[in-house]
TITOR-385917 format. One record per residue: residue in one letter; x, y, z of N, C-alpha, C in turn. Coordinates in steps of 0.1 Angstrom, whole numbers, plus 5000, padded with zeros to 4 digits. Example, Ala and Ser with C-alpha at 12.3 -4.5 7.8 and 13.67 -1.06 7.14 Angstrom:
BEGIN
a  5132  4943  5078  5123  4955  5078  5132  4967  5078
s  5128  4978  5071  5137  4989  5071  5129  5000  5079
This chain:
BEGIN
m  5467  3123  2466  5463  3109  2469  5448  3109  2473
d  5440  3101  2466  5426  3100  2469  5424  3094  2483
p  5415  3099  2491  5412  3093  2504  5406  3080  2504
e  5399  3076  2492  5393  3063  2491  5399  3056  2479
l  5398  3043  2479  5402  3036  2468  5392  3037  2456
t  5397  3040  2444  5389  3041  2433  5385  3027  2427
p  5375  3026  2419  5371  3012  2413  5383  3007  2405
g  5391  3016  2399  5402  3011  2391  5413  3005  2400
v  5415  3011  2411  5425  3006  2421  5420  2993  2427
l  5407  2992  2430  5402  2980  2436  5404  2968  2426
e  5402  2971  2413  5404  2961  2403  5418  2956  2403
d  5427  2965  2404  5442  2961  2404  5444  2953  2417
l  5438  2956  2428  5441  2948  2440  5436  2934  2439
r  5426  2932  2430  5420  2918  2429  5429  2909  2420
k  5439  2915  2414  5448  2907  2405  5455  2896  2414
d  5456  2884  2408  5463  2873  2415  5478  2874  2412
p  5486  2877  2422  5501  2878  2420  5507  2866  2414
l  5501  2854  2416  5506  2842  2411  5504  2841  2396
r  5495  2849  2390  5492  2849  2376  5498  2862  2369
t  5503  2871  2377  5508  2883  2372  5523  2883  2373
a  5530  2887  2362  5544  2887  2362  5550  2898  2372
l  5555  2894  2383  5561  2903  2392  5576  2905  2389
t  5578  2912  2378  5592  2915  2374  5597  2928  2381
a  5609  2931  2380  5615  2943  2385  5608  2955  2380
r  5604  2954  2367  5597  2965  2361  5583  2967  2366
s  5575  2956  2368  5562  2958  2374  5563  2962  2389
l  5572  2957  2396  5574  2961  2410  5577  2976  2411
s  5584  2981  2402  5588  2995  2402  5576  3005  2401
k  5565  2999  2396  5553  3007  2394  5544  3008  2406
f  5548  3002  2417  5539  3002  2429  5538  3016  2435
y  5527  3020  2439  5524  3033  2445  5515  3031  2457
i  5515  3041  2466  5506  3041  2478  5492  3044  2473
a  5482  3035  2475  5468  3037  2471  5460  3042  2483
k  5465  3039  2495  5458  3044  2507  5467  3044  2519
q  5466  3054  2528  5474  3054  2540  5465  3056  2552
f  5469  3050  2563  5461  3051  2575  5470  3056  2586
p  5469  3069  2590  5477  3075  2601  5470  3072  2615
d  5467  3059  2617  5459  3055  2629  5466  3054  2642
n  5479  3050  2641  5486  3047  2653  5494  3059  2658
t  5497  3058  2671  5504  3069  2678  5518  3064  2681
a  5522  3052  2677  5536  3047  2679  5539  3038  2668
q  5552  3033  2668  5557  3024  2658  5549  3011  2656
l  5546  3007  2644  5540  2994  2641  5551  2984  2643
t  5547  2972  2648  5556  2962  2651  5554  2948  2644
s  5542  2945  2640  5540  2933  2633  5528  2934  2624
i  5527  2925  2614  5516  2924  2605  5514  2910  2600
d  5501  2907  2597  5498  2893  2592  5485  2895  2584
f  5485  2887  2573  5473  2886  2565  5465  2873  2568
d  5452  2873  2567  5445  2861  2568  5447  2853  2556
p  5444  2839  2556  5447  2831  2544  5441  2836  2531
s  5429  2842  2532  5422  2847  2520  5428  2860  2514
g  5436  2867  2522  5442  2879  2518  5432  2891  2519
s  5421  2889  2524  5411  2899  2525  5412  2908  2537
r  5420  2904  2547  5422  2912  2559  5436  2911  2563
c  5441  2922  2570  5454  2921  2577  5452  2927  2591
i  5461  2922  2599  5461  2927  2613  5475  2933  2617
t  5475  2944  2624  5488  2949  2628  5488  2951  2643
t  5500  2951  2649  5502  2955  2663  5511  2967  2663
s  5511  2974  2674  5519  2986  2676  5524  2988  2690
l  5534  2997  2692  5538  3000  2705  5528  3008  2713
d  5517  3013  2706  5506  3020  2713  5496  3009  2719
e  5500  2996  2718  5493  2985  2724  5479  2983  2718
s  5478  2986  2705  5466  2983  2697  5468  2972  2687
l  5457  2965  2685  5456  2955  2674  5445  2961  2664
r  5449  2963  2652  5440  2969  2642  5438  2959  2630
i  5426  2957  2626  5423  2949  2615  5417  2957  2603
y  5423  2955  2591  5419  2962  2580  5413  2953  2569
d  5403  2959  2562  5398  2952  2550  5407  2956  2538
c  5414  2946  2533  5423  2949  2522  5416  2951  2509
m  5404  2946  2507  5397  2947  2495  5391  2961  2494
q  5385  2966  2505  5379  2979  2505  5388  2990  2509
g  5399  2987  2515  5408  2997  2519  5403  3005  2531
k  5398  2998  2542  5393  3005  2553  5396  2997  2566
r  5397  3004  2577  5399  2998  2590  5385  2993  2595
v  5385  2980  2600  5372  2974  2604  5372  2971  2619
k  5383  2971  2626  5383  2967  2640  5395  2972  2647
v  5393  2977  2659  5404  2981  2668  5402  2975  2682
s  5412  2969  2687  5412  2963  2700  5425  2968  2707
y  5424  2970  2720  5436  2974  2728  5440  2963  2738
s  5453  2962  2740  5458  2952  2750  5467  2960  2760
k  5461  2970  2766  5469  2979  2775  5475  2972  2787
k  5468  2962  2792  5474  2955  2804  5485  2946  2801
y  5485  2939  2790  5495  2929  2786  5504  2933  2775
g  5500  2944  2767  5508  2947  2755  5505  2937  2744
c  5510  2939  2732  5507  2930  2721  5518  2931  2711
n  5521  2919  2704  5531  2919  2693  5528  2905  2686
l  5533  2905  2674  5534  2892  2666  5520  2886  2664
a  5510  2895  2662  5496  2889  2660  5495  2881  2647
q  5488  2870  2648  5486  2861  2637  5471  2857  2637
f  5465  2857  2625  5452  2851  2623  5454  2836  2625
t  5444  2830  2630  5445  2815  2632  5436  2808  2621
s  5436  2795  2621  5428  2788  2612  5413  2788  2615
q  5410  2793  2627  5396  2795  2631  5391  2809  2627
p  5380  2810  2620  5375  2823  2616  5372  2832  2628
g  5375  2845  2626  5372  2855  2636  5381  2855  2648
s  5393  2848  2647  5402  2848  2659  5416  2850  2655
v  5424  2855  2665  5438  2858  2663  5446  2853  2675
a  5458  2851  2674  5467  2848  2685  5478  2859  2685
y  5482  2863  2697  5493  2873  2698  5501  2872  2711
a  5513  2877  2710  5522  2876  2722  5520  2888  2731
s  5521  2885  2744  5521  2895  2754  5535  2902  2754
t  5535  2914  2758  5548  2921  2759  5551  2927  2773
k  5542  2925  2782  5545  2929  2796  5536  2921  2806
i  5540  2921  2819  5534  2913  2830  5538  2899  2828
n  5535  2892  2817  5539  2878  2815  5542  2876  2800
d  5546  2864  2796  5549  2861  2782  5540  2851  2776
t  5527  2852  2781  5517  2843  2776  5513  2847  2761
i  5509  2837  2754  5504  2839  2740  5488  2838  2742
r  5482  2849  2737  5467  2850  2739  5459  2847  2727
y  5449  2839  2728  5441  2835  2717  5427  2842  2719
l  5425  2851  2709  5414  2861  2711  5404  2860  2699
s  5391  2861  2703  5380  2862  2693  5379  2877  2691
y  5383  2882  2679  5382  2897  2677  5367  2901  2674
e  5359  2891  2671  5345  2894  2669  5337  2897  2682
t  5341  2890  2693  5335  2892  2706  5344  2900  2715
n  5357  2901  2712  5367  2907  2720  5368  2900  2733
q  5367  2887  2733  5368  2878  2744  5380  2868  2741
f  5388  2865  2752  5398  2855  2751  5392  2841  2751
i  5397  2833  2741  5393  2819  2740  5402  2810  2749
r  5415  2813  2749  5424  2805  2756  5437  2812  2758
y  5445  2808  2767  5459  2813  2770  5469  2802  2768
f  5479  2804  2760  5489  2795  2758  5501  2798  2767
v  5503  2791  2777  5512  2794  2788  5525  2785  2787
g  5536  2791  2789  5549  2783  2789  5561  2791  2788
h  5561  2801  2779  5573  2809  2777  5576  2817  2790
k  5589  2819  2793  5593  2826  2805  5600  2839  2802
d  5601  2843  2789  5607  2855  2785  5600  2860  2772
m  5605  2871  2767  5598  2877  2755  5597  2867  2743
v  5585  2866  2738  5583  2858  2726  5588  2866  2714
t  5597  2859  2706  5603  2865  2695  5598  2861  2681
s  5591  2849  2681  5585  2844  2669  5571  2838  2672
l  5561  2841  2663  5548  2834  2664  5543  2833  2650
q  5540  2821  2645  5536  2819  2632  5526  2807  2631
r  5515  2809  2624  5505  2798  2622  5511  2789  2612
s  5506  2776  2612  5511  2767  2602  5505  2771  2588
p  5513  2771  2578  5508  2775  2565  5499  2764  2559
v  5497  2753  2565  5488  2743  2560  5477  2740  2571
d  5465  2742  2566  5453  2740  2575  5449  2725  2573
d  5455  2717  2581  5453  2702  2580  5447  2697  2593
p  5435  2691  2594  5430  2686  2606  5439  2675  2613
q  5447  2669  2604  5455  2658  2610  5468  2664  2616
q  5471  2677  2613  5483  2682  2618  5481  2685  2633
v  5491  2681  2641  5490  2683  2656  5491  2697  2660
a  5500  2705  2654  5503  2719  2658  5497  2729  2648
s  5492  2740  2654  5486  2751  2646  5495  2763  2646
l  5504  2764  2656  5513  2775  2658  5527  2771  2662
v  5537  2779  2658  5550  2777  2663  5554  2790  2670
s  5561  2789  2681  5566  2801  2688  5580  2799  2692
a  5587  2810  2694  5601  2809  2700  5602  2821  2709
s  5613  2820  2718  5614  2830  2728  5628  2833  2732
m  5630  2844  2739  5643  2847  2745  5646  2837  2756
d  5636  2829  2761  5639  2820  2771  5646  2807  2766
g  5649  2807  2753  5657  2795  2748  5649  2783  2745
t  5636  2785  2743  5627  2774  2739  5619  2777  2726
v  5616  2767  2719  5607  2767  2707  5596  2758  2710
r  5583  2762  2708  5572  2754  2712  5562  2754  2700
l  5555  2742  2699  5544  2740  2690  5531  2740  2698
w  5521  2745  2692  5508  2746  2700  5496  2742  2691
s  5487  2735  2697  5474  2732  2692  5464  2743  2697
l  5455  2747  2689  5445  2757  2693  5436  2752  2704
e  5436  2739  2706  5427  2733  2715  5433  2730  2729
d  5445  2733  2731  5452  2729  2743  5461  2741  2748
v  5460  2744  2761  5467  2755  2767  5482  2751  2768
r  5485  2738  2768  5499  2734  2769  5505  2731  2755
p  5518  2733  2753  5524  2730  2740  5524  2716  2737
t  5522  2713  2724  5523  2699  2720  5537  2694  2719
s  5547  2703  2718  5561  2700  2718  5569  2712  2722
t  5580  2709  2730  5589  2719  2734  5603  2715  2732
v  5611  2724  2726  5625  2721  2723  5633  2731  2731
e  5643  2727  2739  5652  2735  2746  5664  2738  2737
v  5666  2750  2733  5678  2753  2724  5688  2761  2732
g  5685  2765  2744  5695  2771  2753  5697  2786  2753
k  5695  2792  2742  5696  2806  2741  5685  2812  2733
e  5684  2826  2732  5673  2832  2725  5672  2826  2711
a  5659  2825  2706  5657  2818  2693  5647  2825  2685
l  5647  2823  2672  5637  2827  2662  5633  2814  2655
a  5620  2813  2651  5615  2801  2644  5606  2804  2633
a  5605  2795  2623  5596  2797  2612  5593  2784  2605
y  5580  2782  2601  5576  2771  2593  5581  2772  2578
d  5584  2761  2572  5586  2761  2557  5572  2761  2551
p  5571  2763  2537  5558  2764  2531  5550  2752  2532
s  5556  2740  2535  5548  2728  2536  5542  2726  2550
g  5548  2733  2560  5543  2731  2573  5550  2719  2580
m  5559  2712  2573  5565  2700  2578  5579  2703  2584
v  5584  2714  2582  5598  2717  2586  5597  2730  2594
v  5604  2730  2606  5606  2743  2614  5621  2746  2614
a  5624  2759  2610  5637  2764  2610  5639  2772  2623
v  5650  2770  2630  5653  2777  2643  5666  2783  2642
c  5667  2796  2644  5680  2803  2645  5682  2806  2660
v  5694  2801  2665  5697  2802  2679  5708  2813  2681
a  5705  2823  2688  5714  2834  2692  5722  2839  2680
s  5717  2839  2668  5724  2844  2656  5736  2836  2653
r  5738  2824  2659  5750  2817  2658  5748  2803  2653
e  5736  2798  2652  5734  2784  2647  5720  2784  2641
l  5719  2777  2630  5707  2774  2623  5703  2759  2623
q  5691  2756  2627  5687  2742  2629  5674  2740  2621
l  5673  2728  2615  5660  2724  2609  5654  2712  2616
y  5641  2712  2619  5635  2702  2626  5623  2696  2617
d  5620  2684  2619  5608  2678  2614  5597  2682  2624
a  5587  2689  2619  5577  2694  2628  5569  2683  2635
r  5569  2671  2630  5562  2660  2636  5571  2653  2646
k  5584  2656  2646  5593  2649  2655  5603  2659  2662
m  5598  2670  2667  5607  2680  2672  5615  2675  2683
a  5610  2666  2692  5617  2661  2703  5630  2653  2699
k  5630  2648  2687  5642  2641  2683  5654  2649  2679
g  5652  2663  2679  5663  2672  2676  5663  2675  2661
p  5672  2684  2658  5673  2688  2644  5679  2677  2635
f  5674  2677  2622  5679  2667  2613  5691  2673  2605
i  5693  2686  2607  5705  2692  2601  5707  2705  2609
s  5720  2709  2611  5723  2722  2617  5736  2727  2612
a  5738  2740  2613  5750  2746  2608  5753  2759  2617
s  5766  2761  2619  5770  2773  2626  5769  2785  2616
l  5766  2797  2622  5765  2809  2615  5776  2819  2620
v  5781  2826  2610  5791  2837  2614  5788  2849  2606
f  5781  2858  2613  5777  2871  2607  5781  2882  2616
e  5784  2894  2610  5787  2906  2618  5775  2912  2625
q  5763  2910  2619  5751  2916  2624  5743  2905  2631
a  5734  2909  2640  5725  2900  2647  5714  2896  2637
v  5709  2884  2638  5698  2879  2630  5685  2883  2638
v  5676  2890  2631  5664  2895  2638  5651  2889  2632
g  5652  2881  2621  5641  2875  2615  5645  2863  2606
i  5635  2854  2604  5638  2842  2596  5626  2838  2589
k  5627  2835  2576  5616  2830  2568  5621  2822  2556
f  5613  2813  2551  5616  2806  2539  5611  2813  2526
l  5619  2811  2515  5615  2817  2503  5604  2808  2496
p  5592  2813  2494  5582  2805  2487  5585  2804  2472
p  5578  2795  2465  5568  2786  2471  5573  2772  2475
t  5586  2769  2472  5591  2756  2475  5599  2755  2489
g  5604  2767  2493  5612  2767  2505  5626  2762  2504
d  5631  2763  2491  5645  2758  2489  5656  2767  2495
y  5652  2779  2498  5661  2789  2504  5655  2795  2516
i  5664  2798  2526  5660  2805  2538  5666  2819  2538
l  5657  2828  2543  5661  2842  2544  5663  2846  2558
l  5675  2850  2562  5678  2855  2575  5679  2871  2574
v  5670  2877  2582  5669  2892  2582  5679  2897  2592
m  5688  2905  2588  5698  2910  2597  5694  2924  2604
a  5701  2927  2614  5697  2940  2621  5697  2952  2613
d  5706  2952  2603  5707  2964  2594  5698  2963  2582
t  5689  2953  2581  5680  2951  2571  5686  2943  2559
s  5699  2941  2559  5704  2932  2548  5698  2918  2551
i  5699  2910  2540  5692  2897  2541  5702  2886  2536
e  5705  2877  2544  5713  2865  2540  5704  2854  2534
v  5708  2849  2522  5701  2839  2515  5709  2826  2517
l  5703  2816  2523  5710  2803  2526  5703  2792  2518
d  5711  2783  2513  5705  2770  2507  5699  2762  2519
a  5686  2759  2517  5679  2752  2528  5683  2737  2529
f  5691  2732  2520  5695  2718  2521  5708  2716  2528
q  5717  2726  2525  5730  2725  2531  5733  2736  2542
l  5723  2745  2543  5724  2756  2552  5736  2765  2549
k  5740  2766  2537  5752  2773  2533  5748  2787  2528
p  5754  2798  2533  5751  2811  2528  5755  2812  2513
r  5745  2816  2505  5748  2817  2490  5748  2832  2485
a  5741  2840  2492  5740  2854  2487  5736  2863  2498
v  5739  2876  2497  5734  2886  2506  5727  2897  2498
l  5715  2900  2502  5708  2911  2496  5711  2924  2504
s  5719  2933  2499  5724  2944  2506  5716  2957  2503
i  5717  2966  2512  5711  2979  2510  5722  2990  2512
s  5719  3002  2507  5729  3012  2508  5730  3017  2522
a  5742  3022  2525  5745  3027  2539  5735  3039  2543
s  5731  3047  2533  5721  3058  2536  5707  3053  2539
s  5704  3040  2536  5691  3035  2539  5690  3028  2553
i  5702  3027  2560  5702  3020  2573  5699  3030  2584
a  5690  3026  2593  5687  3035  2604  5699  3037  2613
s  5698  3047  2622  5709  3050  2631  5710  3038  2641
k  5721  3037  2648  5724  3025  2657  5713  3025  2668
p  5710  3036  2675  5700  3035  2685  5686  3030  2680
v  5682  3035  2668  5670  3031  2662  5670  3016  2659
l  5681  3012  2653  5683  2997  2650  5681  2989  2662
e  5688  2993  2673  5687  2985  2685  5673  2984  2691
q  5666  2996  2690  5652  2996  2695  5643  2987  2686
m  5644  2988  2673  5636  2980  2664  5639  2965  2665
q  5652  2962  2667  5656  2948  2669  5648  2942  2680
q  5645  2949  2690  5638  2944  2702  5623  2943  2700
e  5618  2950  2689  5604  2951  2687  5598  2945  2675
c  5605  2946  2664  5599  2942  2651  5602  2928  2646
f  5613  2922  2651  5616  2908  2648  5615  2904  2633
g  5621  2912  2625  5622  2908  2611  5609  2910  2603
h  5599  2917  2608  5587  2919  2600  5588  2930  2590
k  5600  2935  2588  5602  2945  2578  5607  2939  2565
v  5607  2926  2564  5610  2920  2551  5599  2910  2547
t  5596  2910  2534  5585  2901  2529  5590  2895  2516
t  5582  2885  2511  5584  2880  2498  5571  2880  2490
t  5571  2880  2477  5559  2878  2470  5555  2863  2471
p  5542  2860  2469  5538  2846  2470  5545  2836  2461
d  5549  2841  2449  5556  2832  2440  5571  2832  2443
g  5576  2839  2453  5590  2839  2456  5599  2846  2446
r  5593  2854  2437  5601  2860  2426  5607  2873  2430
a  5603  2878  2442  5608  2891  2447  5609  2891  2462
v  5619  2898  2467  5620  2901  2482  5619  2916  2483
i  5611  2920  2493  5608  2934  2495  5611  2938  2510
a  5618  2949  2512  5622  2952  2525  5620  2967  2528
g  5615  2970  2540  5614  2983  2545  5627  2988  2551
c  5631  3000  2548  5645  3005  2552  5644  3015  2563
g  5655  3018  2569  5656  3028  2580  5654  3042  2576
d  5655  3045  2563  5653  3059  2559  5638  3061  2554
g  5630  3051  2556  5616  3052  2552  5613  3047  2538
s  5623  3043  2531  5621  3038  2517  5618  3023  2517
i  5614  3018  2505  5611  3004  2504  5620  2999  2492
a  5628  2988  2494  5637  2983  2484  5632  2969  2480
f  5635  2965  2468  5631  2952  2463  5642  2946  2455
w  5642  2932  2455  5652  2925  2447  5645  2915  2438
d  5650  2913  2426  5644  2903  2417  5651  2890  2420
m  5644  2881  2426  5650  2868  2430  5653  2859  2419
d  5646  2861  2407  5649  2853  2396  5664  2855  2392
a  5668  2868  2392  5681  2872  2389  5691  2867  2399
v  5687  2868  2412  5696  2864  2423  5699  2849  2422
l  5688  2841  2421  5689  2827  2420  5697  2822  2408
a  5695  2830  2397  5703  2826  2385  5718  2828  2387
r  5722  2839  2395  5736  2841  2398  5741  2830  2407
i  5732  2826  2417  5736  2815  2426  5738  2802  2418
s  5730  2800  2408  5731  2787  2400  5743  2786  2392
y  5750  2797  2390  5763  2797  2382  5773  2789  2390
g  5771  2787  2403  5780  2779  2410  5792  2786  2416
s  5791  2799  2419  5802  2806  2424  5806  2801  2438
a  5819  2799  2441  5823  2794  2454  5821  2804  2465
s  5821  2816  2462  5819  2827  2472  5805  2832  2472
k  5801  2838  2484  5788  2844  2485  5787  2856  2477
i  5776  2857  2469  5774  2869  2460  5767  2880  2468
v  5770  2892  2464  5763  2904  2470  5754  2910  2459
c  5741  2912  2463  5731  2917  2454  5725  2930  2459
k  5727  2941  2451  5721  2953  2455  5706  2953  2450
p  5698  2962  2456  5684  2962  2452  5682  2965  2437
d  5672  2959  2432  5668  2962  2418  5660  2974  2416
g  5656  2980  2427  5648  2992  2427  5643  2996  2440
t  5638  3008  2441  5631  3013  2453  5618  3020  2449
w  5608  3020  2458  5595  3026  2455  5597  3041  2458
n  5591  3049  2449  5593  3064  2449  5588  3070  2462
e  5576  3066  2466  5570  3072  2478  5577  3065  2491
s  5577  3072  2502  5583  3066  2514  5576  3070  2526
h  5579  3063  2537  5574  3066  2550  5582  3078  2557
d  5576  3083  2568  5583  3094  2574  5592  3090  2586
g  5595  3077  2586  5604  3071  2596  5608  3057  2592
p  5616  3051  2600  5621  3037  2597  5609  3027  2596
v  5609  3019  2585  5598  3010  2583  5600  2998  2591
g  5590  2995  2599  5591  2983  2608  5584  2971  2604
i  5574  2973  2595  5566  2961  2590  5565  2962  2574
c  5565  2951  2568  5564  2950  2553  5558  2936  2550
a  5547  2935  2543  5541  2922  2540  5534  2923  2527
f  5536  2913  2519  5529  2912  2506  5517  2903  2508
n  5506  2907  2502  5493  2900  2503  5494  2887  2496
p  5490  2876  2503  5491  2862  2497  5482  2860  2485
m  5472  2868  2483  5462  2866  2472  5460  2878  2463
l  5464  2890  2467  5461  2902  2459  5474  2909  2455
m  5473  2917  2445  5485  2924  2440  5486  2937  2449
q  5491  2934  2461  5491  2944  2471  5502  2942  2481
c  5509  2952  2486  5519  2952  2496  5515  2962  2507
v  5517  2958  2520  5513  2967  2531  5526  2969  2539
t  5529  2982  2541  5541  2986  2549  5537  2996  2560
g  5546  2998  2569  5543  3007  2580  5555  3011  2588
a  5555  3024  2591  5564  3029  2602  5555  3032  2614
q  5549  3044  2614  5538  3046  2624  5525  3046  2616
a  5525  3052  2604  5513  3051  2595  5514  3039  2587
l  5503  3033  2583  5502  3021  2575  5499  3025  2561
s  5506  3019  2551  5504  3022  2537  5500  3009  2529
l  5490  3011  2520  5486  3000  2511  5492  3004  2497
w  5500  2995  2492  5506  2997  2479  5500  2988  2468
t  5499  2993  2456  5495  2984  2445  5502  2990  2432
a  5501  2982  2421  5507  2986  2409  5497  2992  2399
């Protein structure tokens, strides 16, 4: 493997995935173009900036690292030794990120990574933050820029300009939360037992639809399938993925992985407390779901085929095995996996970070 990205690889990285057919065949050709053995502990979260030119990671070694995805190089390292760090997100303001504390308190910290100075502290959560996501829509008229959820049983919306939340919803038990692609709907999973959908402009009015969940595994992550958000993906502790209809909240399919790809129970329990579903991603066009597995492999599903099977109208939930796996793998359980929103690139990580392209 070349230590640097070649001009040919860089050209591939500049391909727009929305214009390139991301079929099972093309996904099977992904390979590791660059690897970064920078961290000394498990990676726990990853996020891309809206341009796709940079990504940020957090790790149990209490570092935040920013990478140039175009050039394939690390550009910034910051440490949060006093408060810990997880769930880092680029904000709508250039040169800044927000991340959750993991010790001392549960404050969300708004940081200028250019000056390494804190801009603001978002205070309110009383237990571990389990979700943090910026709004997918950068609209000056939108009241909230971030949504967060916590083990304290609350979901909060935040403006970057105010230390207090613009809205707080008490759901009573530990929660996970995610915006839909429009930024108008917030999905909340409560204690792996209930799924609720809220109008982001009227959170205080309660959910406009909710449904009970009955799964053998705990839910560790939640996200909408782009680009329309017609389906919700619930990431389970064993990395299987439940696919629910976003209109009726009915489970329609499960994306399963082989038993040999599942991490051991102690590892699963540890990762459940740290990675919060960041091991599953989707391509920007929603045509594929990609997941990091416990054996270090990366599996993917062709969602065109999955949704076609769903559309046949089967009364029972269908089970879909992966359409393929990538040949190269990590040397441990994969904790983060994210597809670049603008480039033909996927980034995964166990302890080392890998940049994949086709």
